[in-house]
N, C-alpha and C positions, 0 to 999 in steps of 0.2 A: 682499196677493193671493196665492192659492195658486201654488206652483211647478208644474212639469210633473208630470203624474200618469200612471203606467203602469197602464192598465186591461187586465187580462189576461182573455181569454175561453176558457173550457173548455166542452165539451158533455158527453160521456160519460166516465166513469172506471170501468174494468173490467179484469178479467183475460181477458175473452172475446176471442178472436182471429178470429172470423168476419169475412169480408171486408166485410160490410155494416154491421157495428156501429160502425166508426170511433171507437173508444174510446182515450183516453189510458190506458196501462197503469198499474195501481195504483202500482207501484214508481217509475215516472217522475213520476207526480203527486206522490208524497210528496217526491221530490227537488225538484220545483218549489216546493212549499209551504215546505219546509225552507229552500231558498235565498232565497225571496222574504221570508219572515219574518225572516231574519237580516240581509238587506241593504236592506230597505225598511220604512217606516212604513205598515202596512196598515190601511186604513179601507174602509168601503163607499163607493161613488160617491155614494150618497144622503147619507151623513154629510159627505163632502167638499163637496158642493154646497149643502147646507142650512146648514152651519156656516160655510162660506167662510173668512174670515180667522182664525177662532178655532182652526182646526186647525193645529197646529205640528208639522211632521215632526221626528223626532229628528235630531240633528246627523249629517250624512253618510249619512242614510237617507231618500231621497226618498219621496214618497207613491206607493203602489200600491193597486190594487183588484183583487179576485178576483170574477169573474162566471161564471155558468153559464147557458146557454140550453137551453130545451126542457122540462125537468122530468122527466128520466129517473130511475127508481127507484135506479139504481146511484149517483146523486149522494148518496142517503141511505145506501145500503149501504156504499159504499167511500170516497167523498169526505168525507162528514161526519165520520167518526171521525178522519180525518187533519187536517181543519180544527180539530177540537176539541183534538187532541193538541198542535197548534202555536198554539192560541188565535188562530186566523186568522179575521177577519171575512170575509163573502162575501155576494153578492147572487145570487138565483136568479130567472130570468125564465121564466114558465110559458106553455106553449101550452094554454090552458084547455080547448079542445075535445078535445085528446088525453087530458087527465086525465079529463074527463067520460066519454069512450068507453073509456078503458083501452087505447088503441092508440097506437103511436108515430107520428111525422110521416110524411107521404105519401112523401118520398124513401126512408125506411126501409122502408115497405111495398113499394115497387117493388123495392128491392135484396133484400129478403127473398124475394120471389117468384122472382127470377132465380137466387138462390143455392140455394134449397131445392127447386125443381122437379126432377123427373127427366126431364122432357120436353125434347126437343131441337129442337122446331120452334115458331115463333111466327108467327101469322097475324093481321094487323090490316087490316081493310078497312072504312074509315069515310068515306063520302062527306061526312058532316056536318063531320068534322074535317079532311078533306083528307089523311088518312093511309092509306097502303097499304104493308103490310109482309108479306113472305113469306120468312122466314129459317129456314134449317136450320143447326144448330150441330154442329160436329165434336167438341166437348168441353165439359165443364162450365165450364172456364176461359174458353173463347170466349163462352159464353152469359153468364157473369157480367160479362165485359168489355163486352159489348154492352149489358147492362142499366145499367152505370155510365155509359156514354156517353149512353144514352137519357135518364137522369135529368138529366144536364147540359143537354140540349136542352129537356126538359119544364119546367125551371125558368122558361122564358121564354114559356110559353103561359099562358092564364088558368087560375085555379084550377078552374073547372068543366070546362074541357077536360082538364086533368090528371086529374081524377077519372074522366072518361069513358074516357080512355085506360087508366087502371089497371083499370077494370071490364072492358074488352075483353081486356087482357092476362091477367086472372084467368080468363077463359073458355078461353084457350089453355092456361094453366098451372093447371088446376083441381085439382091434387093438393097444393096448398100452403094451409095454414091461416094466418091472421093471427097474428103473435106476441102472446102474452099476458103480462101482469104485467111489462111493461117500464117503465111510467110510474108516477110517484108517485101515491098516492091523495091525496084532499083532506085526510084526517087527517094524512098525512105533511107536506103543505104547511103545515098549521096548526102542526104540531110544530116545524118549522124556524123559522117566524115567531116562535113563542113563545120559542124558544131564542135569539132576538136577531138572526137573519139577516134581511136585507132580501128581500122578495118583490115581483117586478114582472111586467109583462106581456110576452109574446112573441107576442101576438095570439091569436085564437081558433083558427085553422086553419093558420097558417104559410104564407100565400100570398106571392107576390111582390107587395107592396102597390101598386107603381106600375102594375101591369098591370090593376088593378081600376078600371074606368072609372066605375062607378056610385058616386057619393059616399056614398049611403046604405049600400051594401054595405061600403065602405071604413070608414065610421064604425062600423058594426056590429062589424067585426073588432077594433077597438080599444076601443070602449065596452063591448061585451059581455064581453070578456076582463077589463077592469078591474073591472067590476061583479061578475063572478064571484069575483074575488080579494077584493073588498071583503066579499062575503058570508062568506068563510071567515076572513079576517084582520082584518076590522073597519074597514078604511079603503081608499080608492081608491089604487092604487099611484102613486108619484111618477114611475116610470120605465118606458118601453117600449123593448124591444130589437127592432129591425126584423128580420124574417126575412131570411136570407141576408146580413145586414149592410148592406142597401141601402135607400135612400130617395130622395125628391125633394122639391121645395118644396111641392107639393100635399099629399103624405103628411104632411110635418112640420107643416103648417098645421092639418090635420084632427086630428093627434095632440094638438097643443096645445089645440085647441078641445074635444077629448074629455076633457081634464083632466090630461094628463101634463105634468110640469114638465121632464123630461129625456128625450131620445131617443138611443139608442146605435146606432152603425153599426160596421162593421169598416173601419179605416183603416190598420192595421199601423204605427201610429206612436203616440207619446205624446200625451196630451191637454194642450194648452197653454192654460190659462184666459185669458191675455192676448191670445192669437192666435185661439183658437177661441171666438168670442163667441156662436155659435149653440148654445144648450143642447139643441136638438132634433136635433143632428147631432154628438154627441160620439164621437170615434174610440176604438176598442179594438184590442188586439193579439191576434189569434187564435193560440192555442197549438195548432197542428195536431196532431190525433191520429195515433197510430201512428208518430211520429217518434222517433229515438234521443234519448238524453239530451243528446248534443252539439248536435244541431240545435235541440232545445228550449231549451237553455241560451243558444245564440246568438240565438234569437228573443226570449227574456226580456231579454237584455242589449242588444239592438239590433244584435248582430253581423251578422245576416243582411242587414239593411237597409244597413248600412255596406258590406258586401261587394258588394251590388248596385250601390251608388253608384260604387264603385271600378271595377267591370267594365262600368258603363254600362247596367245592366238595371233 
């Protein structure tokens, strides 16, 4: 039986320090990969689960996996050369609709609008959505903070409602264009697959899956994404990474019926094959962006979780 596996989650890797990009700095990412490849036996989660008992970690080096969610172009520009430098396997989970449209995830679109507009007033008056906002901002910092808080709330409304709210916000902040060239192209997806990296699904449009009440719509998010990847890479992906790291029994059931063998959540703990028997809800450790190397190191080694247990949080 496989021992415990540390499955680390990254999103963006960049030198860009804009508030809304939420990227792990290139220098921090290289320290992560250097440390992990020196202290762990690194395989993809797909290798670990398909090979099972045949994977033998090196003595004193437990198993670890590197994963990326979303499909941002900076994964190719900045992360891939570092992975190749350290001969580090990795898995990439794509939001296929974002790659098709060439636009980032809807939370990024929200944050981009709030950061880059020069306007200091937001008006939302929607009877249909039950939302009424009339806000004036005293500074750009106040406006950005408001936008970050709004995104946290919008996560928990339906995808169609979130799209409608974004449309209304864009009417108030009509001086901002959508960011371009941030997502991988399908040629780049194919290139990383041919280079030996695993490619999986992160759904079609990155919704909170449990909020989708229509089973057909939920199935579409997962099946269409997998089929789109199959068109490019030649096979239906083994793994789906759930948006926001969250799922429920219904979502996991439909994901399995869609053809996925594994489902990834965010659990901030190591995966324990003997304990975690549900392959559709495998925990990962999110390596939060914009953290210092010390905080990142503590998260990789489990130090932060140990501290939380000591202080009772």
